[in-house]
C-alpha positions, 0 to 999 in steps of 0.5 A: 499499499503506498501513502497515497492509497492510505490517504484515500482509505482514510478519507473514506472513513466515517466522520465522527458525526456519521460514526456517532449516528451509526455506531450502534445500528451498524456495528452494535457498539457504543460511540466511544468504542466505535471511535477508539476502533476508528482511531486504531484502524487509521493508525494501523493503515498509516503504518502500513503504508509508512512501512512499505514506502522505501526510502529514496538514497540521495547523493549524501547517503550513497557511500562512494567506494574507492577503486581498489588497486591491485598489485601483482603479476599478470599472465605476461609477467608484468605488474598491474597498477 
């Protein structure tokens, strides 16, 4: 799930006013319990989106390796530089 998808999902949740009206009939819960569960659902949706988002490396975080200089004798008997 991308952060954009998470925002779309969260935007479709019921508002507190809608939840107050529909909590008992739709979920069989009182308003406070339904509100608490809705809050937990929002947090879990956001956590899933953040967990799947990969950090984009920038120039400061990319570690540049120095080229390795090999010394030795090659097949022709000449040294490598």
